[in-house]
MMTF fields as JSON, N, C-alpha, C and O atoms, coordinates in Angstrom:
{
  "mmtfVersion": "1.0.0",
  "mmtfProducer": "UNKNOWN",
  "numBonds": 383,
  "numAtoms": 384,
  "numGroups": 96,
  "numChains": 1,
  "numModels": 1,
  "chainsPerModel": [1],
  "groupsPerChain": [96],
  "chainIdList": ["A"],
  "bondAtomList": [4, 2, 8, 6, 12, 10, 16, 14, 20, 18, 24, 22, 28, 26, 32, 30, 36, 34, 40, 38, 44, 42, 48, 46, 52, 50, 56, 54, 60, 58, 64, 62, 68, 66, 72, 70, 76, 74, 80, 78, 84, 82, 88, 86, 92, 90, 96, 94, 100, 98, 104, 102, 108, 106, 112, 110, 116, 114, 120, 118, 124, 122, 128, 126, 132, 130, 136, 134, 140, 138, 144, 142, 148, 146, 152, 150, 156, 154, 160, 158, 164, 162, 168, 166, 172, 170, 176, 174, 180, 178, 184, 182, 188, 186, 192, 190, 196, 194, 200, 198, 204, 202, 208, 206, 212, 210, 216, 214, 220, 218, 224, 222, 228, 226, 232, 230, 236, 234, 240, 238, 244, 242, 248, 246, 252, 250, 256, 254, 260, 258, 264, 262, 268, 266, 272, 270, 276, 274, 280, 278, 284, 282, 288, 286, 292, 290, 296, 294, 300, 298, 304, 302, 308, 306, 312, 310, 316, 314, 320, 318, 324, 322, 328, 326, 332, 330, 336, 334, 340, 338, 344, 342, 348, 346, 352, 350, 356, 354, 360, 358, 364, 362, 368, 366, 372, 370, 376, 374, 380, 378],
  "bondOrderList": [1, 1, 1, 1, 1, 1, 1, 1, 1, 1, 1, 1, 1, 1, 1, 1, 1, 1, 1, 1, 1, 1, 1, 1, 1, 1, 1, 1, 1, 1, 1, 1, 1, 1, 1, 1, 1, 1, 1, 1, 1, 1, 1, 1, 1, 1, 1, 1, 1, 1, 1, 1, 1, 1, 1, 1, 1, 1, 1, 1, 1, 1, 1, 1, 1, 1, 1, 1, 1, 1, 1, 1, 1, 1, 1, 1, 1, 1, 1, 1, 1, 1, 1, 1, 1, 1, 1, 1, 1, 1, 1, 1, 1, 1, 1],
  "groupList": [{"groupName": "UNK", "atomNameList": ["N", "CA", "C", "O"], "elementList": ["N", "C", "C", "O"], "formalChargeList": [0, 0, 0, 0], "bondAtomList": [1, 0, 2, 1, 3, 2], "bondOrderList": [1, 1, 2], "singleLetterCode": "X", "chemCompType": "L-PEPTIDE LINKING"}],
  "groupTypeList": [0, 0, 0, 0, 0, 0, 0, 0, 0, 0, 0, 0, 0, 0, 0, 0, 0, 0, 0, 0, 0, 0, 0, 0, 0, 0, 0, 0, 0, 0, 0, 0, 0, 0, 0, 0, 0, 0, 0, 0, 0, 0, 0, 0, 0, 0, 0, 0, 0, 0, 0, 0, 0, 0, 0, 0, 0, 0, 0, 0, 0, 0, 0, 0, 0, 0, 0, 0, 0, 0, 0, 0, 0, 0, 0, 0, 0, 0, 0, 0, 0, 0, 0, 0, 0, 0, 0, 0, 0, 0, 0, 0, 0, 0, 0, 0],
  "groupIdList": [1, 2, 3, 4, 5, 6, 7, 8, 9, 10, 11, 12, 13, 14, 15, 16, 17, 18, 19, 20, 21, 22, 23, 24, 25, 26, 27, 28, 29, 30, 31, 32, 33, 34, 35, 36, 37, 38, 39, 40, 41, 42, 43, 44, 45, 46, 47, 48, 49, 50, 51, 52, 53, 54, 55, 56, 57, 58, 59, 60, 61, 62, 63, 64, 65, 66, 67, 68, 69, 70, 71, 72, 73, 74, 75, 76, 77, 78, 79, 80, 81, 82, 83, 84, 85, 86, 87, 88, 89, 90, 91, 92, 93, 94, 95, 96],
  "secStructList": [7, 2, 2, 2, 2, 1, 7, 6, 6, 1, 7, 7, 7, 7, 7, 7, 2, 2, 2, 2, 2, 2, 2, 2, 2, 2, 2, 2, 2, 2, 2, 2, 2, 2, 2, 2, 2, 6, 7, 7, 1, 6, 6, 7, 1, 6, 6, 6, 6, 2, 2, 2, 2, 2, 2, 2, 2, 2, 2, 1, 7, 2, 2, 2, 2, 2, 2, 2, 2, 2, 2, 2, 2, 2, 2, 2, 2, 2, 2, 2, 2, 2, 2, 2, 2, 2, 2, 2, 2, 2, 2, 2, 2, 2, 2, 7],
  "xCoordList": [68.489, 67.984, 68.918, 70.068, 68.458, 69.321, 69.871, 70.975, 69.169, 69.662, 70.851, 71.545, 71.106, 72.259, 73.499, 74.613, 73.345, 74.469, 75.072, 76.009, 74.591, 75.112, 76.465, 76.791, 77.236, 78.523, 78.304, 77.219, 79.328, 79.18, 78.963, 78.464, 79.327, 79.156, 77.717, 77.343, 76.91, 75.516, 74.639, 74.901, 73.618, 72.671, 71.721, 71.114, 71.591, 70.714, 69.398, 69.383, 68.294, 67.008, 66.9, 67.602, 66.043, 65.855, 65.306, 64.573, 65.672, 65.189, 63.704, 63.239, 62.978, 61.555, 61.385, 62.336, 60.201, 59.905, 60.193, 60.722, 59.844, 60.101, 61.607, 62.053, 62.382, 63.836, 64.439, 65.28, 64.01, 64.527, 64.166, 65.001, 62.926, 62.482, 63.298, 63.709, 63.529, 64.309, 65.753, 66.336, 66.308, 67.657, 67.703, 68.585, 66.777, 66.769, 66.596, 67.229, 65.739, 65.522, 66.785, 67.142, 67.453, 68.681, 69.793, 70.601, 69.843, 70.815, 70.577, 71.516, 69.313, 68.979, 69.349, 69.863, 69.095, 69.45, 70.96, 71.447, 71.697, 73.158, 73.71, 74.593, 73.197, 73.68, 73.309, 74.073, 72.16, 71.803, 72.796, 73.197, 73.187, 74.175, 75.51, 76.163, 75.914, 77.158, 77.077, 78.036, 75.931, 75.745, 75.881, 76.539, 75.26, 75.325, 76.726, 77.093, 77.517, 78.9, 79.853, 81.043, 79.334, 80.161, 81.091, 82.177, 80.671, 81.493, 80.85, 79.653, 81.648, 81.131, 81.3, 80.35, 82.482, 82.803, 82.465, 82.988, 81.598, 81.214, 82.438, 83.302, 82.498, 83.619, 84.655, 85.546, 84.555, 85.512, 84.969, 85.553, 83.867, 83.211, 83.692, 83.257, 84.566, 85.024, 83.889, 83.23, 83.66, 82.598, 81.318, 80.384, 81.265, 80.129, 78.8, 77.763, 78.804, 77.556, 77.522, 76.998, 78.067, 78.215, 76.888, 76.776, 75.885, 74.599, 73.916, 73.438, 73.871, 73.201, 74.011, 73.429, 75.338, 76.161, 75.92, 75.817, 75.831, 75.569, 74.237, 74.156, 73.199, 71.884, 71.917, 71.302, 72.625, 72.785, 73.445, 72.965, 74.534, 75.256, 74.467, 74.621, 73.631, 72.797, 71.624, 71.208, 71.1, 69.891, 70.141, 69.224, 71.353, 71.626, 72.687, 73.594, 72.551, 73.56, 74.853, 74.808, 75.988, 77.27, 77.376, 77.891, 76.91, 76.982, 76.155, 76.534, 75.039, 74.22, 74.946, 74.946, 75.565, 76.297, 77.412, 77.588, 78.159, 79.237, 78.683, 79.249, 77.584, 76.97, 76.495, 76.81, 75.737, 75.208, 76.328, 76.231, 77.391, 78.498, 79.212, 79.54, 79.452, 80.096, 79.183, 79.641, 77.904, 76.935, 76.837, 76.656, 76.95, 76.899, 78.028, 77.795, 79.244, 80.4, 80.248, 80.495, 79.841, 79.666, 78.604, 78.802, 77.496, 76.424, 76.909, 76.539, 77.724, 78.252, 79.206, 79.185, 80.033, 80.94, 80.15, 80.515, 79.061, 78.229, 77.584, 77.476, 77.151, 76.573, 77.582, 77.246, 78.823, 79.875, 80.14, 80.297, 80.188, 80.436, 79.285, 79.518, 78.054, 76.909, 76.926, 76.618, 77.278, 77.359, 78.427, 78.198, 79.579, 80.639, 80.185, 80.458, 79.499, 79.007, 78.015, 78.053, 77.137, 76.16, 76.838, 76.433, 77.855, 78.595, 79.286, 79.249, 79.91, 80.575, 79.582, 79.871, 78.424, 77.39, 76.907, 76.7, 76.729, 76.3, 77.358, 77.025, 78.629, 79.708, 79.725, 79.907, 79.54, 79.528, 78.337, 78.474, 77.185, 75.988, 76.132, 75.59, 76.85, 77.062, 77.966, 77.816, 78.893, 79.825, 79.168, 79.645, 78.083, 77.411, 76.563, 75.943],
  "yCoordList": [34.347, 35.358, 35.447, 35.866, 35.078, 34.957, 36.286, 36.314, 37.365, 38.626, 39.155, 40.048, 38.637, 39.076, 38.251, 38.75, 37.026, 36.118, 36.012, 35.236, 36.736, 36.653, 37.342, 38.224, 36.926, 37.578, 38.969, 39.28, 39.805, 41.184, 41.304, 42.328, 40.276, 40.353, 40.079, 40.409, 39.484, 39.203, 40.371, 41.004, 40.645, 41.697, 41.181, 40.124, 41.901, 41.506, 42.247, 43.446, 41.555, 42.256, 43.145, 42.931, 44.115, 45.021, 44.263, 43.284, 44.731, 44.129, 44.418, 45.519, 43.439, 43.638, 44.294, 44.392, 44.731, 45.321, 44.322, 44.686, 43.069, 42.021, 41.836, 41.69, 41.842, 41.7, 42.842, 42.616, 44.049, 45.217, 45.132, 45.401, 44.759, 44.658, 43.612, 43.84, 42.471, 41.404, 41.869, 41.565, 42.597, 43.137, 44.099, 43.986, 45.028, 46.014, 45.355, 45.76, 44.339, 43.642, 42.906, 42.937, 42.251, 41.525, 42.508, 42.23, 43.656, 44.701, 45.184, 45.302, 45.464, 45.956, 44.943, 45.32, 43.664, 42.622, 42.541, 42.415, 42.612, 42.556, 43.765, 43.62, 44.945, 46.149, 46.148, 46.661, 45.587, 45.444, 44.533, 44.796, 43.464, 42.553, 43.278, 43.128, 44.067, 44.827, 45.802, 45.952, 46.462, 47.391, 46.676, 47.175, 45.51, 44.775, 44.246, 44.034, 44.032, 43.585, 44.762, 44.568, 45.981, 47.169, 47.41, 47.965, 46.997, 47.13, 48.155, 48.085, 49.103, 50.1, 49.655, 49.713, 49.217, 48.876, 47.421, 46.512, 47.208, 45.849, 45.074, 45.603, 43.813, 42.964, 42.851, 42.005, 43.688, 43.672, 42.956, 43.04, 42.265, 41.633, 40.217, 39.601, 39.699, 38.325, 37.348, 37.396, 36.469, 35.469, 35.862, 35.064, 37.072, 37.49, 37.523, 37.212, 37.886, 38.082, 37.236, 37.674, 36.052, 35.211, 34.934, 35.071, 34.547, 34.174, 35.363, 35.253, 36.489, 37.66, 38.233, 38.76, 38.141, 38.609, 37.751, 38.273, 36.449, 35.54, 35.895, 35.972, 36.108, 36.445, 37.798, 37.959, 38.749, 40.078, 39.965, 40.541, 39.23, 39.078, 38.263, 38.455, 37.363, 36.552, 37.368, 37.166, 38.282, 39.019, 40.304, 40.82, 40.825, 42.128, 42.036, 41.205, 42.898, 43.006, 43.556, 44.333, 43.17, 43.619, 45.135, 45.708, 45.786, 47.248, 47.874, 48.91, 47.252, 47.744, 47.551, 48.439, 46.387, 46.092, 47.109, 47.637, 47.385, 48.373, 49.737, 50.412, 50.133, 51.423, 51.469, 52.412, 50.453, 50.438, 50.462, 51.173, 49.69, 49.629, 50.976, 51.42, 51.62, 52.936, 53.965, 54.816, 53.887, 54.836, 54.695, 55.693, 53.489, 53.253, 54.009, 54.687, 53.888, 54.553, 56.067, 56.792, 56.541, 57.969, 58.553, 59.632, 57.86, 58.345, 58.467, 59.41, 57.531, 57.591, 58.775, 59.457, 59.017, 60.171, 61.474, 62.417, 61.516, 62.718, 62.955, 64.1, 61.886, 62.016, 62.622, 63.51, 62.149, 62.666, 64.144, 64.933, 64.514, 65.922, 66.812, 67.922, 66.343, 67.125, 67.291, 68.366, 66.248, 66.324, 67.329, 68.121, 67.307, 68.265, 69.691, 70.612, 69.862, 71.175, 71.706, 72.887, 70.855, 71.274, 71.651, 72.615, 70.911, 71.246, 72.595, 73.41, 72.834, 74.096, 75.249, 76.324, 75.024, 76.043, 76.363, 77.531, 75.352, 75.555, 76.33, 77.201, 76.014, 76.723, 78.191, 79.054, 78.49, 79.869, 80.605, 81.751, 79.967, 80.608, 80.881, 81.865, 80.027, 80.253, 81.449, 82.154, 81.673, 82.773, 84.123, 85.168, 84.09, 85.344, 85.887, 86.937],
  "zCoordList": [89.215, 88.342, 87.141, 87.278, 86.035, 84.878, 84.396, 83.852, 84.566, 84.025, 84.797, 84.311, 85.978, 86.748, 86.447, 86.607, 86.023, 85.928, 84.535, 84.346, 83.582, 82.224, 82.128, 82.923, 81.149, 80.932, 80.365, 79.874, 80.432, 79.992, 78.492, 78.025, 77.725, 76.273, 75.838, 74.712, 76.706, 76.375, 76.815, 77.838, 76.051, 76.383, 77.47, 77.304, 78.554, 79.643, 79.548, 79.269, 79.776, 79.774, 81.011, 81.998, 80.954, 82.082, 83.285, 83.142, 84.456, 85.697, 85.867, 85.573, 86.336, 86.607, 87.97, 88.745, 88.249, 89.556, 90.672, 91.723, 90.436, 91.427, 91.65, 92.788, 90.572, 90.681, 91.497, 92.367, 91.215, 91.946, 93.423, 94.286, 93.712, 95.1, 95.855, 96.993, 95.221, 95.845, 96.1, 97.141, 95.154, 95.314, 96.499, 97.351, 96.563, 97.642, 99.003, 99.978, 99.07, 100.339, 100.785, 101.962, 99.85, 100.211, 100.567, 101.453, 99.887, 100.248, 101.672, 102.459, 102.004, 103.335, 104.41, 105.463, 104.157, 105.131, 105.308, 106.432, 104.218, 104.283, 105.037, 105.883, 104.736, 105.404, 106.886, 107.703, 107.251, 108.659, 109.366, 110.499, 108.691, 109.258, 109.445, 110.478, 108.436, 108.569, 109.74, 110.497, 109.884, 111.001, 112.337, 113.25, 112.451, 113.721, 113.998, 115.154, 112.931, 113.095, 113.272, 113.516, 113.148, 113.3, 112.123, 112.291, 110.933, 109.726, 108.8, 108.522, 108.324, 107.395, 105.951, 105.171, 105.591, 104.211, 103.919, 104.564, 102.955, 102.563, 102.107, 101.409, 102.511, 102.152, 103.251, 103.173, 104.275, 105.377, 106.613, 107.693, 106.452, 107.6, 107.88, 108.853, 107.06, 107.239, 107.002, 105.963, 107.953, 107.817, 108.548, 108.63, 109.075, 109.908, 109.153, 109.739, 107.885, 107.142, 105.874, 104.85, 105.936, 104.748, 104.062, 102.843, 104.833, 104.248, 103.576, 102.447, 104.267, 103.684, 102.519, 101.571, 102.575, 101.457, 100.213, 99.103, 100.404, 99.285, 98.62, 97.394, 99.424, 98.883, 98.163, 97.109, 98.729, 98.128, 96.758, 95.782, 96.692, 95.428, 94.411, 93.205, 94.888, 94.002, 93.443, 92.302, 94.248, 93.882, 93.102, 92.464, 93.14, 92.533, 91.438, 91.494, 90.458, 89.411, 90.008, 90.962, 89.466, 90.003, 90.01, 90.97, 88.977, 88.935, 90.062, 90.609, 90.407, 91.51, 92.83, 93.682, 92.998, 94.226, 94.42, 95.518, 93.366, 93.445, 93.853, 94.713, 93.238, 93.557, 95.013, 95.738, 95.44, 96.801, 97.835, 98.836, 97.604, 98.558, 98.666, 99.767, 97.534, 97.559, 98.208, 98.97, 97.909, 98.463, 99.978, 100.675, 100.494, 101.939, 102.644, 103.645, 102.122, 102.72, 102.611, 103.575, 101.429, 101.221, 102.154, 102.713, 102.327, 103.202, 104.64, 105.339, 105.084, 106.455, 106.614, 107.638, 105.613, 105.664, 105.694, 106.396, 104.921, 104.902, 106.259, 106.699, 106.93, 108.271, 109.224, 110.008, 109.162, 110.032, 109.763, 110.695, 108.493, 108.147, 108.608, 109.087, 108.47, 108.928, 110.449, 110.963, 111.148, 112.604, 113.03, 113.945, 112.383, 112.691, 112.394, 113.163, 111.288, 110.905, 111.934, 112.278, 112.423, 113.422, 114.731, 115.381, 115.121, 116.337, 116.199, 117.121, 115.062, 114.837, 114.844, 115.371, 114.265, 114.238, 115.648, 115.978, 116.474, 117.857, 118.642, 119.445, 118.408, 119.103, 118.712, 119.571, 117.432, 116.964, 117.575, 118.002, 117.619, 118.172, 119.668, 120.17, 120.379, 121.814, 122.059, 123.057, 121.158, 121.312, 121.008, 121.452, 120.255, 119.899, 120.98, 120.81]
}
């Protein structure tokens, strides 16, 4: 996909619907691989997800990859905080 591989000094055309869909699909496959390998942070999987990582990096713009990877970690932290909050709420309700 040429719009992903250009240098930062060149103007890139907007991603098409097909480009975005392909990026999202490759992201989902890569993240599924990370989940099955028990890895939260992208890039820490070693050689476990080489093929899906290559496709992800080929299909998505670098700025998108950075965003998706950060969002993955943040979403997991939010899940943990919500779970803790629910437990605390249940404990308070039991005491009442």
